[in-house]
Structure formats: C-alpha cells, structure tokens
C-alpha positions in Angstrom: 0.0 0.0 0.0 1.6 3.3 -1.1 1.4 6.6 0.8 -1.2 8.1 -1.6 -3.6 5.2 -0.8 -3.0 5.7 2.9 -3.7 9.4 2.6 -7.0 8.7 0.7 -8.0 6.2 3.5 -7.2 8.8 6.1 -9.4 11.4 4.3 -12.4 8.9 4.2 -12.0 7.7 7.8 -11.7 11.3 9.1 -14.4 12.6 6.9 -17.1 10.1 8.0 -17.1 11.1 11.7 -16.4 14.7 10.8 -19.4 15.0 8.6 -21.6 13.0 11.0 -20.6 15.2 13.9 -21.7 18.4 12.0 -24.9 16.7 10.9 -25.7 15.6 14.4 -25.5 19.1 15.8 -28.8 19.7 14.1 -30.3 16.9 16.2 -28.4 17.1 19.4 -29.9 20.4 20.7 -30.2 22.2 24.0 -33.6 22.1 25.7 -36.0 24.9 25.3 -36.0 27.5 28.0 -38.3 27.0 31.0 -40.4 30.0 30.0 -40.9 28.9 26.4 -44.0 27.4 25.0 -42.3 24.1 24.5 -41.4 23.6 28.1 -44.0 25.5 29.9 -46.6 23.6 32.0 -50.0 23.0 30.5 -53.2 23.7 32.3 -53.9 21.4 35.2 -55.7 18.2 34.5 -55.0 15.0 32.7 -54.4 16.6 29.4 -52.5 19.8 28.5 -53.7 22.5 26.2 -52.0 20.8 23.3 -53.7 17.5 23.8 -50.6 15.7 25.1 -50.5 13.9 28.3 -49.4 16.1 31.2 -46.0 14.9 32.6 -46.8 15.7 36.2 -44.4 16.0 39.1 -40.9 14.4 39.1 -39.0 12.1 41.4 -35.2 12.9 41.5 -33.4 9.7 42.3 -29.8 9.8 43.5 -27.8 6.6 44.3 -25.1 7.5 46.8 -22.2 5.4 48.1 -19.6 7.4 50.0 -20.6 10.7 48.4 -20.1 13.1 51.3 -17.9 15.3 49.0 -20.6 15.6 46.4 -24.0 15.5 48.1 -24.2 19.0 49.5 -23.5 20.7 46.2 -25.9 18.3 44.4 -28.8 18.8 46.7 -28.4 22.5 46.8 -28.5 22.7 43.0 -31.6 20.4 42.8 -33.5 22.2 45.5 -32.9 25.5 43.8 -35.2 24.4 41.0 -38.5 26.0 40.6 -41.5 25.6 38.3 -42.1 21.9 38.9 -43.3 19.8 41.9 -40.7 17.2 42.8 -39.4 14.9 45.4 -35.7 14.1 46.0 -34.8 10.6 47.2 -31.2 9.8 48.1 -30.4 6.1 48.6 -27.5 5.5 50.9 -25.8 2.5 49.5 -24.0 1.2 52.6 -21.8 4.3 52.9 -19.0 4.4 55.5 -18.7 8.2 55.4 -21.1 11.1 56.3 -23.4 10.5 53.3 -26.5 9.7 55.4 -25.9 12.6 57.9 -25.7 15.2 55.1 -29.0 13.9 53.6 -30.6 14.0 57.0 -29.5 17.6 57.4 -31.2 18.6 54.2 -34.3 16.5 55.0 -34.8 18.4 58.3 -34.9 21.7 56.4 -36.9 20.6 53.3 -39.7 18.1 53.2 -39.0 17.3 49.5 -35.8 15.4 50.5 -36.0 11.8 51.7 -33.3 9.5 52.8 -33.6 5.8 52.1 -31.2 2.9 52.7 -30.3 0.2 50.3 -30.9 -3.4 51.1 -27.9 -5.8 50.9 -26.6 -6.1 47.4 -27.9 -9.3 45.8 -25.6 -11.6 43.9 -25.3 -10.7 40.2 -26.1 -7.0 40.6 -24.0 -4.0 40.0 -24.3 -1.6 43.0 -25.5 1.3 40.9 -28.2 -0.6 39.0 -29.5 -2.1 42.2 -29.6 1.3 43.9 -31.5 2.8 40.9 -33.9 -0.2 40.9 -34.7 0.4 44.6 -35.0 4.1 44.1 -37.5 3.6 41.3 -39.6 1.3 43.5 -39.8 4.0 46.2 -40.6 6.9 43.9 -44.2 8.1 43.7 -44.2 10.5 40.7 -44.8 9.8 36.9 -41.4 11.1 35.8 -38.1 9.7 37.1 -34.9 11.7 37.0 -31.8 9.5 37.7 -28.8 11.6 38.6 -25.2 10.7 39.7 -24.1 12.4 42.9 -21.3 14.3 41.1 -23.8 16.2 38.9 -24.9 19.8 39.5 -28.2 20.9 38.0 -29.2 24.4 36.8 -32.1 26.1 38.5 -34.4 25.5 35.5 -33.0 22.0 34.7 -36.0 20.0 35.9 -38.5 22.2 34.3 -36.8 22.1 30.9 -36.4 18.3 31.0 -40.0 17.9 32.0 -41.0 20.3 29.2 -39.0 18.2 26.7 -41.0 15.1 27.7 -44.3 17.0 27.7 -43.9 17.8 24.0 -42.4 14.5 22.8 -43.5 10.9 22.5 -40.6 9.6 24.6 -40.1 7.1 27.3 -36.5 7.8 28.1 -34.0 10.6 27.4 -30.5 11.5 28.4 -28.1 14.4 28.1 -24.3 14.7 28.5 -23.7 17.4 31.2 -20.9 20.0 30.8 -17.8 18.1 31.9 -15.7 19.9 34.5 -12.0 18.9 34.0 -9.1 19.2 36.3 -6.2 16.7 35.8 -4.3 16.2 32.6 -6.0 12.9 32.0 -9.5 14.4 32.4 -8.7 17.1 29.9 -7.2 14.7 27.4 -9.8 12.0 27.6 -13.2 13.1 28.9 -13.9 15.5 25.9 -13.8 12.4 23.6 -17.2 11.5 25.0 -18.8 14.0 22.7 -16.5 13.2 19.8 -17.4 9.4 19.9 -21.1 10.0 20.5 -21.6 12.6 17.8 -19.0 11.3 15.4 -20.2 7.7 15.2 -23.9 7.7 16.1 -26.3 8.7 13.2 -28.8 10.6 15.3 -31.3 11.0 12.4 -31.6 7.2 12.5 -32.1 7.3 16.3 -35.0 9.7 15.8 -36.6 7.8 12.9 -36.4 4.3 14.2 -36.7 2.4 17.5 -33.8 0.1 16.7 -31.6 -0.5 19.7 -28.4 -0.2 17.7 -29.1 3.5 17.2 -29.6 4.3 20.9 -27.2 6.0 23.3 -27.3 7.7 26.7 -25.2 9.1 29.5 -25.5 7.4 32.9 -24.9 10.7 34.7 -28.4 12.1 33.8 -31.5 10.2 32.7 -35.2 11.1 32.7 -37.8 8.4 32.2 -41.6 7.9 32.3 -42.2 5.7 35.4 -44.9 3.7 33.5 -42.5 2.8 30.7 -39.7 2.1 33.1 -41.8 -0.4 35.0 -43.0 -2.0 31.7 -39.4 -2.6 30.6 -38.2 -3.9 34.0 -35.8 -0.9 34.2 -32.5 -1.4 35.9 -33.5 -4.9 37.0 -33.1 -6.0 33.4 -29.6 -4.7 33.2 -28.6 -5.6 36.7 -25.1 -6.8 36.0 -24.0 -4.1 33.7 -21.5 -1.3 34.6 -22.6 0.7 31.5 -26.2 1.9 32.0 -25.6 4.7 29.6 -25.6 2.1 26.8 -27.7 -0.6 28.2 -30.8 1.3 29.5 -31.7 3.0 26.2 -31.2 -0.3 24.4 -33.6 -2.0 26.8 -36.3 0.7 26.3 -36.0 0.4 22.5 -36.2 -3.4 22.5 -39.4 -2.9 24.5 -40.8 -0.7 21.7 -40.3 2.7 23.3 -38.6 5.8 21.9 -35.5 7.3 23.5 -33.7 10.5 22.7 -30.6 12.6 23.5 -30.4 16.3 24.3 -27.5 18.7 24.9 -27.3 19.1 28.7 -24.3 21.5 28.6 -26.3 24.4 30.0 -28.6 22.6 32.4 -26.1 20.3 34.2 -22.4 19.9 35.0 -20.4 17.0 36.3 -16.9 16.3 37.6 -16.6 12.6 36.9 -13.1 11.9 38.3 -10.7 13.6 40.6 -7.3 12.1 39.8 -5.4 10.8 36.7 -5.5 7.2 38.0 -9.3 7.5 38.8 -9.9 8.7 35.2 -8.1 5.7 33.7 -9.8 3.2 36.0 -13.2 4.8 35.5 -13.0 4.8 31.7 -11.8 1.2 31.8 -14.3 -0.2 34.2 -17.1 -0.6 31.7 -15.1 -0.4 28.4 -15.8 -4.0 27.4 -19.5 -3.1 27.2 -18.8 -0.2 24.9 -15.9 0.5 22.5 -13.9 -2.5 23.9 -16.6 -5.0 23.3 -15.0 -8.0 21.5 -17.1 -7.4 18.4 -16.5 -3.7 18.3 -12.9 -3.0 19.3 -11.2 -4.1 16.1 -13.4 -2.0 13.7 -13.4 1.0 16.1 -9.6 0.7 16.4 -9.3 0.8 12.6 -11.7 3.8 12.4 -10.0 5.8 15.1 -6.4 5.1 14.1 -7.1 5.5 10.4 -9.2 8.7 10.7 -7.8 10.4 13.8 -4.2 9.3 14.2 -3.0 8.4 10.7 -3.5 11.9 9.2 -1.2 13.4 11.8 1.4 10.7 11.2 1.4 11.4 7.5 1.6 15.1 8.0 4.7 14.6 10.1 6.3 13.2 7.0 5.7 16.4 5.0 9.3 16.9 3.8 9.2 13.5 2.1 5.7 13.5 0.7 4.6 14.4 -2.8 2.4 17.5 -3.2 -0.7 15.4 -3.8 -0.1 13.1 -0.7 0.7 16.1 1.4 -2.5 17.9 0.3 -4.6 14.8 1.1 -2.9 14.4 4.5 -3.7 18.0 5.4 -7.3 17.6 4.3 -7.5 14.6 6.6 -6.0 16.6 9.5 -8.5 19.3 9.0 -11.4 16.8 9.0 -10.1 15.2 12.2 -9.6 18.6 13.9 -13.0 19.9 12.8 -15.3 18.1 15.3 -12.9 18.8 18.2 -12.7 22.5 17.4 -16.5 22.7 17.1 -16.8 20.9 20.5 -14.5 23.6 22.0 -17.1 26.2 21.1 -20.3 24.1 21.5 -19.6 22.2 24.7 -17.1 24.5 26.4 -14.1 22.1 26.1 -10.5 23.1 26.5 -8.7 24.1 23.3 -5.4 22.5 24.4 -7.1 19.0 24.6 -8.6 19.5 21.2 -5.1 20.3 19.7 -3.8 17.1 21.3 -6.6 15.1 19.7 -4.5 12.2 18.2 -2.8 11.8 21.6 -6.1 11.5 23.3 -7.4 9.0 20.8 -4.3 6.9 21.3 -4.7 7.0 25.1 -8.4 6.1 24.7 -7.5 3.0 22.6 -4.9 1.9 25.1 -7.5 2.0 27.9 -9.9 0.0 25.7 -7.4 -2.7 24.8 -6.1 -3.0 28.4 -9.7 -3.4 29.6 -10.3 -6.2 27.0 -7.1 -7.9 28.1 -8.2 -7.7 31.7 -11.6 -9.1 30.7 -10.1 -12.2 29.0 -7.7 -12.6 31.9 -10.7 -12.9 34.2 -9.7 -9.9 36.3 -12.7 -8.0 37.8 -13.4 -4.3 37.6 -13.3 -2.6 40.9 -15.4 0.5 41.5 -16.7 2.1 44.7 -15.1 -0.6 46.8 -16.8 -3.5 44.9 -15.4 -6.0 42.4 -17.4 -6.9 39.3 -16.8 -9.5 36.6 -16.8 -7.7 33.2 -19.3 -8.5 30.6 -22.4 -6.7 31.6 -24.9 -9.3 30.3 -28.5 -8.6 31.2 -30.1 -11.2 33.5 -33.7 -12.4 33.4 -36.1 -10.0 35.0 -38.1 -11.0 38.1 -40.5 -8.5 39.5 -39.6 -7.6 43.1 
C-alpha cells in the first residue's frame, strides 16, 4: 500500500465522523428554556392544552455510596429548581462516610428530601443498578430523573427536562452534562465522550427508528416515564452491567419505546473523576460493554487510528511527501480537527485538549485494549469498593 492510498484512506475515515458530527449538531440540541411554549406547564388536569399527556411531578433519584464530598452541592442545586413539583430521594448504598448525615441535614430543612437505605446487594447485581432499581420502586411520581451524585443541576433544569417530555412521544431521554475537568487525563480523555457520541452515532436514525443499535445515553443524567420504566423492567433487566448509559436506552428500545438525547451543557455539569488514576480506571471499568466489546474493538480501532491518528502521522512526513499526498494528508488533518474545534465552542471544552486530539485517541485506545485484556484474563473491575466481573450481560427480570 503506497502513501497516496494511505492518505486517501485517512481522508475517508476522518471525513465520516467529521461529517456526521456536523450533521448531528442539528439533532443534538439544547432544551427549550423553561419559559418557552415548548417547556411551559400545560393547564392542570390529565391533558395539557396541546392535547398531550401532562407529565406531572418528578422524582429525582440519587444513588449515593460514600458521596459526602458531592452531596451537599448536588442537593443545593436540585432544591434551587422552581416551576415543577418534585421529590428528592437519596439512597445511601452502605456508605461508610457522612453521606447519610448530610441527607438528614437537608431532609430536616426541606420536606421534599427523603433518605432511604439500600438493602444488601444481591448476587449478580452492579451496585448502581441495584440502587436505581430500589429508588424507582420507592418513587411516587410519573417522571423519574436519575442523577449521579457528582452532577450539578441548573435552577431550571428539571422544568426544561419535563417540558422536553411533555412535547415529545418519549419514554427515556438523556443528556451529557458539561464536563468539568481538572487533571491532565481528564482534559485529554473526557472530551472524547462528545466526539465518539456525535461522530459515530447517526442521530437521524435514532430519531426515525426504534432500533436498539441507534440508541445511546449518559448514565450521569436520565429522565424516564415511570410507567415505561416499569414495563421494561428498568435497571433490574440490566442488573449486572456497569454501563447503563448504553444498556438502559437499548432496553427501552427493545421494548418498543422511543428514546432520545439532548444537549445538557447548559442545564447540568459534572466532575466525573478527581485524579489521573481514577480517570483511567473509571473509563476502563465498563469499556468492554462499549468500545472495547469484543465485536466492536477491532473496527473501532481501525476507524479511530485511520481517521484520527494516521492523518497526523502522514503530516509529520511532510518533507518526504509528494504534493498530492501532502494535500490529502492536510485535508484529513483538517477533517479530524474539525469536530474537536466545534466541540470547544459548542460544549465548552479546552482548546489544548482538542489540539492534542491524536494523543487523546491513542490514550483512549490503550484504555480499551487494556480493559479487554483484563476481561479475557478474568480480572474483575473494581469500583466504589466493589469488584465486578466484566461482561455486563442482562439477566432475566423477576419482579420484586
């Protein structure tokens, strides 16, 4: 294979996600403002003024295991919301820190807050999925909002999410919050969430079909209709997974429901990890249920290396390239950089990380391959003090 052929391959493999990223920006939109007609509450009663079913109040459900560092900021942000009736249920999942005491402090001041305690973790369950399952059982409202404890919500976030559901035939939706970044690994790797999501998921197909393959979500922030959640079996059907962001939307679609994505940049923020090591372990813990799945990792490696790393490798050989090959290589570099520079503007990502795009992609692939090797070696993933075998296969659902 000569260099010109390689350069042509680089252009194609960079152009596909580059073009799809731009196209997806027309579908991956911010939610309408709380005061707009799209998200304003309809008149009281069973049906709204537009004939659609009223969404009603919300249950904000928060699984918490040793989250004393996050809970105060989270609860303050949620309770600052106005325009919707809601309850807040925090499930203390056998914490050994001050998690329960912090929730009790808020519950004493605000009757909307309730502290619950998780039963012992049954065999075959991931801790988070079990916590979300228990939370959903104890919720009383028709809309369920699942939030990780490290998320912070804007004061109109609940109203805008409820308004989105009120005007759409949806059972489940999810948004990627603005990612707060501290360490070098966070800045290098976390922005790739948007790149992979918008560069390789054809969102127009997600909107036009209910096929599970076109679904996606972010486990940090979900909103679901309680009726649909119970029909599907919810988290009980994905009990062993460590990747609810992928598995929950697929479950809903396989059950015949519609799911969607929205841009949560301006309604929520999240600091996923605090250290370089935590970032690498966190991204690797569920990798074999996503990019590192045995059936996906080889094609994704080819696509990412060929479209996001090869163009820069060829450009480094500029003094030895023919004019045509150099031109093709630079076109490929521009196509690879395009989505990342758009993301800097659209999702408030750091410019430096975007400029290091090929380095970030290489690091991401290293994490995926190491996770797959650990999977085949039978080494468990460890998260929140619990060890899990990798694989994430759904188990049969038994109503509790």
